[in-house]
TORPA-4810 file (N, C-alpha, C, O; in nm, 3 decimals):
<nodes>
NODE_1_-3.563_-16.603_0.521_-3.676_-16.510_0.530_-3.658_-16.405_0.638_-3.712_-16.295_0.629_X
NODE_2_-3.581_-16.439_0.742_-3.556_-16.342_0.849_-3.477_-16.223_0.796_-3.502_-16.109_0.835_X
NODE_3_-3.381_-16.250_0.706_-3.305_-16.140_0.646_-3.395_-16.052_0.562_-3.378_-15.929_0.561_X
NODE_4_-3.488_-16.112_0.492_-3.583_-16.035_0.410_-3.669_-15.946_0.498_-3.695_-15.831_0.464_X
NODE_5_-3.714_-15.997_0.611_-3.797_-15.920_0.703_-3.718_-15.803_0.761_-3.770_-15.692_0.773_X
NODE_6_-3.593_-15.827_0.798_-3.509_-15.717_0.849_-3.484_-15.612_0.742_-3.484_-15.492_0.771_X
NODE_7_-3.463_-15.655_0.619_-3.443_-15.560_0.509_-3.570_-15.479_0.485_-3.564_-15.359_0.462_X
NODE_8_-3.684_-15.545_0.490_-3.811_-15.474_0.474_-3.830_-15.370_0.584_-3.877_-15.260_0.558_X
NODE_9_-3.793_-15.406_0.706_-3.805_-15.313_0.818_-3.714_-15.193_0.801_-3.754_-15.080_0.827_X
NODE_10_-3.592_-15.218_0.757_-3.498_-15.107_0.734_-3.547_-15.017_0.621_-3.535_-14.895_0.629_X
NODE_11_-3.603_-15.077_0.517_-3.657_-14.998_0.406_-3.774_-14.912_0.453_-3.784_-14.795_0.417_X
NODE_12_-3.863_-14.971_0.532_-3.978_-14.895_0.582_-3.931_-14.780_0.671_-3.989_-14.671_0.667_X
NODE_13_-3.828_-14.803_0.751_-3.773_-14.699_0.837_-3.714_-14.586_0.753_-3.739_-14.468_0.781_X
NODE_14_-3.637_-14.622_0.652_-3.577_-14.520_0.564_-3.685_-14.443_0.489_-3.677_-14.321_0.477_X
NODE_15_-3.786_-14.514_0.440_-3.896_-14.447_0.371_-3.969_-14.352_0.464_-4.011_-14.244_0.422_X
NODE_16_-3.984_-14.391_0.589_-4.052_-14.304_0.686_-3.973_-14.177_0.710_-4.030_-14.068_0.719_X
NODE_17_-3.841_-14.190_0.721_-3.756_-14.072_0.741_-3.765_-13.977_0.622_-3.777_-13.856_0.639_X
NODE_18_-3.759_-14.032_0.502_-3.766_-13.948_0.382_-3.904_-13.884_0.370_-3.915_-13.765_0.340_X
NODE_19_-4.008_-13.962_0.394_-4.146_-13.912_0.387_-4.166_-13.796_0.485_-4.216_-13.690_0.447_X
NODE_20_-4.127_-13.817_0.610_-4.142_-13.712_0.711_-4.052_-13.593_0.680_-4.094_-13.478_0.694_X
NODE_21_-3.930_-13.619_0.638_-3.836_-13.511_0.609_-3.883_-13.422_0.496_-3.881_-13.300_0.508_X
NODE_22_-3.924_-13.483_0.387_-3.971_-13.403_0.273_-4.098_-13.326_0.308_-4.116_-13.212_0.267_X
NODE_23_-4.186_-13.391_0.385_-4.310_-13.324_0.424_-4.285_-13.203_0.512_-4.341_-13.096_0.488_X
NODE_24_-4.200_-13.218_0.612_-4.172_-13.108_0.705_-4.095_-12.997_0.635_-4.125_-12.879_0.655_X
NODE_25_-3.997_-13.032_0.553_-3.921_-12.930_0.481_-4.012_-12.852_0.386_-3.999_-12.730_0.375_X
NODE_26_-4.102_-12.921_0.319_-4.196_-12.851_0.230_-4.287_-12.757_0.309_-4.314_-12.645_0.265_X
NODE_27_-4.333_-12.802_0.425_-4.418_-12.716_0.508_-4.342_-12.591_0.553_-4.393_-12.479_0.543_X
NODE_28_-4.222_-12.611_0.603_-4.143_-12.497_0.650_-4.110_-12.402_0.536_-4.112_-12.280_0.553_X
NODE_29_-4.078_-12.457_0.419_-4.045_-12.374_0.304_-4.163_-12.289_0.260_-4.145_-12.176_0.215_X
NODE_30_-4.283_-12.342_0.275_-4.401_-12.266_0.232_-4.415_-12.135_0.308_-4.467_-12.038_0.254_X
NODE_31_-4.369_-12.131_0.432_-4.375_-12.007_0.509_-4.278_-11.903_0.452_-4.310_-11.784_0.446_X
NODE_32_-4.161_-11.947_0.412_-4.061_-11.854_0.360_-4.092_-11.807_0.218_-4.070_-11.690_0.187_X
NODE_33_-4.142_-11.895_0.134_-4.165_-11.856_-0.005_-4.303_-11.796_-0.026_-4.340_-11.761_-0.138_X
NODE_34_-4.380_-11.785_0.081_-4.511_-11.722_0.072_-4.500_-11.580_0.018_-4.583_-11.535_-0.061_X
NODE_35_-4.397_-11.510_0.062_-4.374_-11.374_0.014_-4.225_-11.355_-0.011_-4.143_-11.382_0.076_X
NODE_36_-4.193_-11.309_-0.130_-4.054_-11.277_-0.160_-4.025_-11.131_-0.131_-3.912_-11.084_-0.151_X
NODE_37_-4.125_-11.058_-0.086_-4.110_-10.915_-0.060_-4.065_-10.882_0.081_-4.003_-10.778_0.106_X
NODE_38_-4.097_-10.971_0.174_-4.060_-10.941_0.312_-4.026_-11.069_0.385_-4.072_-11.178_0.350_X
NODE_39_-3.944_-11.056_0.488_-3.907_-11.174_0.566_-4.027_-11.229_0.643_-4.127_-11.160_0.665_X
NODE_40_-4.015_-11.354_0.681_-4.126_-11.421_0.748_-4.160_-11.355_0.882_-4.277_-11.353_0.922_X
NODE_41_-4.061_-11.301_0.951_-4.087_-11.243_1.082_-4.164_-11.111_1.074_-4.210_-11.059_1.176_X
NODE_42_-4.177_-11.056_0.955_-4.257_-10.935_0.939_-4.403_-10.965_0.906_-4.484_-10.873_0.894_X
NODE_43_-4.437_-11.093_0.891_-4.575_-11.132_0.865_-4.652_-11.141_0.995_-4.602_-11.194_1.094_X
NODE_44_-4.772_-11.088_0.995_-4.855_-11.099_1.115_-4.928_-11.232_1.115_-4.939_-11.298_1.012_X
NODE_45_-4.976_-11.270_1.231_-5.051_-11.394_1.244_-5.170_-11.396_1.149_-5.200_-11.499_1.089_X
NODE_46_-5.238_-11.283_1.135_-5.358_-11.277_1.051_-5.326_-11.294_0.903_-5.411_-11.339_0.826_X
NODE_47_-5.204_-11.259_0.863_-5.164_-11.278_0.723_-5.139_-11.425_0.690_-5.159_-11.468_0.576_X
NODE_48_-5.095_-11.499_0.788_-5.059_-11.639_0.763_-5.147_-11.738_0.837_-5.110_-11.855_0.849_X
NODE_49_-5.261_-11.696_0.885_-5.345_-11.785_0.966_-5.392_-11.907_0.888_-5.399_-12.016_0.944_X
NODE_50_-5.424_-11.891_0.760_-5.468_-12.006_0.681_-5.351_-12.099_0.651_-5.367_-12.221_0.649_X
NODE_51_-5.235_-12.042_0.628_-5.116_-12.123_0.608_-5.082_-12.201_0.734_-5.046_-12.318_0.727_X
NODE_52_-5.094_-12.137_0.849_-5.070_-12.206_0.976_-5.171_-12.318_0.998_-5.134_-12.430_1.034_X
NODE_53_-5.298_-12.288_0.975_-5.401_-12.389_0.993_-5.382_-12.507_0.899_-5.393_-12.623_0.940_X
NODE_54_-5.354_-12.478_0.774_-5.329_-12.585_0.677_-5.206_-12.667_0.712_-5.204_-12.788_0.692_X
NODE_55_-5.105_-12.601_0.763_-4.982_-12.671_0.801_-5.006_-12.765_0.918_-4.951_-12.875_0.922_X
NODE_56_-5.087_-12.722_1.013_-5.120_-12.808_1.127_-5.195_-12.933_1.078_-5.168_-13.044_1.123_X
NODE_57_-5.289_-12.913_0.987_-5.365_-13.027_0.933_-5.272_-13.122_0.858_-5.279_-13.244_0.878_X
NODE_58_-5.187_-13.069_0.773_-5.095_-13.153_0.695_-4.998_-13.226_0.788_-4.970_-13.344_0.767_X
NODE_59_-4.947_-13.158_0.889_-4.856_-13.223_0.984_-4.927_-13.334_1.061_-4.868_-13.439_1.087_X
NODE_60_-5.052_-13.312_1.097_-5.129_-13.415_1.166_-5.149_-13.537_1.076_-5.136_-13.651_1.122_X
NODE_61_-5.179_-13.514_0.950_-5.196_-13.626_0.855_-5.064_-13.700_0.837_-5.062_-13.823_0.830_X
NODE_62_-4.954_-13.627_0.830_-4.822_-13.688_0.817_-4.791_-13.778_0.936_-4.744_-13.890_0.919_X
NODE_63_-4.818_-13.728_1.056_-4.793_-13.806_1.178_-4.885_-13.929_1.181_-4.841_-14.038_1.217_X
NODE_64_-5.012_-13.912_1.143_-5.103_-14.026_1.138_-5.055_-14.132_1.039_-5.064_-14.251_1.066_X
NODE_65_-5.005_-14.088_0.924_-4.956_-14.182_0.823_-4.839_-14.265_0.876_-4.822_-14.380_0.838_X
NODE_66_-4.760_-14.206_0.963_-4.644_-14.277_1.016_-4.680_-14.365_1.135_-4.625_-14.474_1.149_X
NODE_67_-4.771_-14.321_1.221_-4.797_-14.393_1.346_-4.926_-14.474_1.348_-4.938_-14.564_1.431_X
NODE_68_-5.021_-14.447_1.263_-5.147_-14.521_1.262_-5.128_-14.651_1.183_-5.099_-14.648_1.064_X
NODE_69_-5.144_-14.766_1.250_-5.116_-14.893_1.183_-5.194_-14.915_1.054_-5.141_-14.973_0.960_X
NODE_70_-5.318_-14.869_1.048_-5.398_-14.888_0.926_-5.337_-14.814_0.807_-5.352_-14.857_0.693_X
NODE_71_-5.270_-14.704_0.833_-5.208_-14.627_0.725_-5.063_-14.668_0.700_-5.023_-14.686_0.585_X
NODE_72_-4.985_-14.683_0.807_-4.843_-14.707_0.784_-4.814_-14.842_0.719_-4.713_-14.856_0.651_X
NODE_73_-4.902_-14.942_0.739_-4.879_-15.068_0.669_-4.909_-15.054_0.520_-4.840_-15.114_0.437_X
NODE_74_-5.010_-14.977_0.486_-5.043_-14.958_0.345_-4.941_-14.869_0.273_-4.917_-14.885_0.154_X
NODE_75_-4.881_-14.777_0.347_-4.783_-14.686_0.289_-4.639_-14.736_0.306_-4.544_-14.669_0.264_X
NODE_76_-4.624_-14.853_0.367_-4.493_-14.912_0.393_-4.405_-14.818_0.475_-4.288_-14.797_0.445_X
NODE_77_-4.464_-14.763_0.580_-4.393_-14.675_0.671_-4.378_-14.742_0.807_-4.438_-14.846_0.833_X
NODE_78_-4.297_-14.682_0.890_-4.270_-14.735_1.023_-4.253_-14.618_1.119_-4.206_-14.512_1.079_X
NODE_79_-4.289_-14.638_1.243_-4.274_-14.533_1.344_-4.127_-14.492_1.356_-4.037_-14.576_1.348_X
NODE_80_-4.105_-14.363_1.376_-3.969_-14.312_1.396_-3.960_-14.249_1.534_-4.062_-14.212_1.593_X
NODE_81_-3.840_-14.237_1.584_-3.818_-14.190_1.720_-3.813_-14.039_1.733_-3.815_-13.965_1.635_X
NODE_82_-3.806_-13.995_1.857_-3.804_-13.851_1.889_-3.680_-13.783_1.831_-3.689_-13.671_1.781_X
NODE_83_-3.565_-13.849_1.838_-3.442_-13.789_1.786_-3.453_-13.764_1.636_-3.405_-13.661_1.587_X
NODE_84_-3.515_-13.855_1.563_-3.533_-13.837_1.420_-3.621_-13.716_1.392_-3.595_-13.641_1.297_X
NODE_85_-3.725_-13.696_1.473_-3.810_-13.578_1.456_-3.732_-13.450_1.482_-3.752_-13.350_1.413_X
NODE_86_-3.643_-13.452_1.580_-3.560_-13.334_1.609_-3.474_-13.301_1.488_-3.464_-13.185_1.448_X
NODE_87_-3.413_-13.402_1.429_-3.328_-13.381_1.311_-3.412_-13.330_1.193_-3.371_-13.239_1.122_X
NODE_88_-3.530_-13.390_1.174_-3.617_-13.350_1.063_-3.662_-13.205_1.079_-3.656_-13.127_0.984_X
NODE_89_-3.707_-13.168_1.199_-3.749_-13.030_1.222_-3.631_-12.934_1.213_-3.646_-12.821_1.166_X
NODE_90_-3.514_-12.979_1.257_-3.394_-12.897_1.242_-3.361_-12.870_1.096_-3.322_-12.759_1.060_X
NODE_91_-3.376_-12.972_1.013_-3.353_-12.955_0.869_-3.455_-12.859_0.809_-3.421_-12.778_0.723_X
NODE_92_-3.579_-12.868_0.854_-3.683_-12.777_0.806_-3.653_-12.633_0.843_-3.670_-12.543_0.761_X
NODE_93_-3.610_-12.612_0.966_-3.577_-12.477_1.012_-3.455_-12.424_0.937_-3.451_-12.308_0.897_X
NODE_94_-3.355_-12.511_0.917_-3.235_-12.470_0.845_-3.269_-12.431_0.701_-3.216_-12.334_0.649_X
NODE_95_-3.356_-12.506_0.638_-3.399_-12.474_0.503_-3.469_-12.338_0.499_-3.447_-12.258_0.408_X
NODE_96_-3.554_-12.313_0.597_-3.625_-12.186_0.604_-3.527_-12.070_0.623_-3.542_-11.965_0.561_X
NODE_97_-3.428_-12.089_0.708_-3.326_-11.987_0.731_-3.248_-11.959_0.602_-3.221_-11.843_0.570_X
NODE_98_-3.212_-12.064_0.530_-3.138_-12.044_0.405_-3.221_-11.970_0.301_-3.168_-11.886_0.227_X
NODE_99_-3.349_-11.999_0.295_-3.436_-11.926_0.202_-3.444_-11.779_0.241_-3.439_-11.691_0.155_X
NODE_100_-3.456_-11.752_0.371_-3.462_-11.613_0.417_-3.332_-11.538_0.389_-3.335_-11.420_0.354_X
NODE_101_-3.219_-11.605_0.403_-3.090_-11.543_0.371_-3.083_-11.512_0.221_-3.038_-11.404_0.182_X
NODE_102_-3.128_-11.605_0.139_-3.128_-11.583_-0.006_-3.219_-11.466_-0.042_-3.184_-11.386_-0.129_X
NODE_103_-3.335_-11.455_0.021_-3.424_-11.342_-0.005_-3.357_-11.211_0.036_-3.365_-11.112_-0.036_X
NODE_104_-3.292_-11.211_0.150_-3.224_-11.090_0.200_-3.115_-11.047_0.102_-3.101_-10.929_0.072_X
NODE_105_-3.036_-11.144_0.053_-2.929_-11.112_-0.042_-2.988_-11.056_-0.171_-2.939_-10.956_-0.223_X
NODE_106_-3.092_-11.119_-0.222_-3.153_-11.073_-0.345_-3.210_-10.932_-0.331_-3.190_-10.847_-0.417_X
NODE_107_-3.280_-10.908_-0.221_-3.339_-10.775_-0.198_-3.229_-10.671_-0.184_-3.241_-10.560_-0.236_X
NODE_108_-3.124_-10.706_-0.113_-3.014_-10.612_-0.093_-2.940_-10.581_-0.222_-2.904_-10.466_-0.247_X
NODE_109_-2.918_-10.682_-0.306_-2.849_-10.662_-0.434_-2.934_-10.584_-0.531_-2.883_-10.497_-0.603_X
NODE_110_-3.061_-10.614_-0.535_-3.148_-10.547_-0.633_-3.185_-10.406_-0.586_-3.222_-10.322_-0.667_X
NODE_111_-3.174_-10.381_-0.458_-3.207_-10.249_-0.405_-3.354_-10.221_-0.395_-3.396_-10.110_-0.363_X
NODE_112_-3.433_-10.321_-0.421_-3.577_-10.303_-0.412_-3.641_-10.438_-0.381_-3.580_-10.544_-0.395_X
NODE_113_-3.761_-10.430_-0.338_-3.837_-10.552_-0.311_-3.916_-10.590_-0.434_-3.949_-10.506_-0.518_X
NODE_114_-3.946_-10.718_-0.444_-4.022_-10.767_-0.560_-4.165_-10.720_-0.556_-4.243_-10.752_-0.646_X
</nodes>
C-alpha cells in the first residue's frame, strides 16, 4: 500500500503541474490572441483592463485549487514549488512571444493588418 500511496502522490504532483501549466499558458495566450491587428505592447491598459482583471481572478482560483486543501483533495492536486511556478510562467511567456512572432510574420508577409 505504501507504493500505491507514493504513486498517487506522484500522479497528483504531475496533474498539478499540467493543470497549472495549461491554465497559465491559456491566460498568457489570451493576451496575444486578443488582437491579431497589433502587438500586445501597443495595447493600452484601458483596452485590456477587463482581460487583466479576469486573468487575476482566474489565476487566484487556479492557485486556490492547488493550495487549498478542501479543493486540492477533491481535484486530486498537490502543492507545487516555487521553481515549478518559474518554469510554468516561463512557458507562458515563451508561448506569448511565439504568438507575437507569428503575428509579426503574418502581418509582414501580407503587407497589411487584419
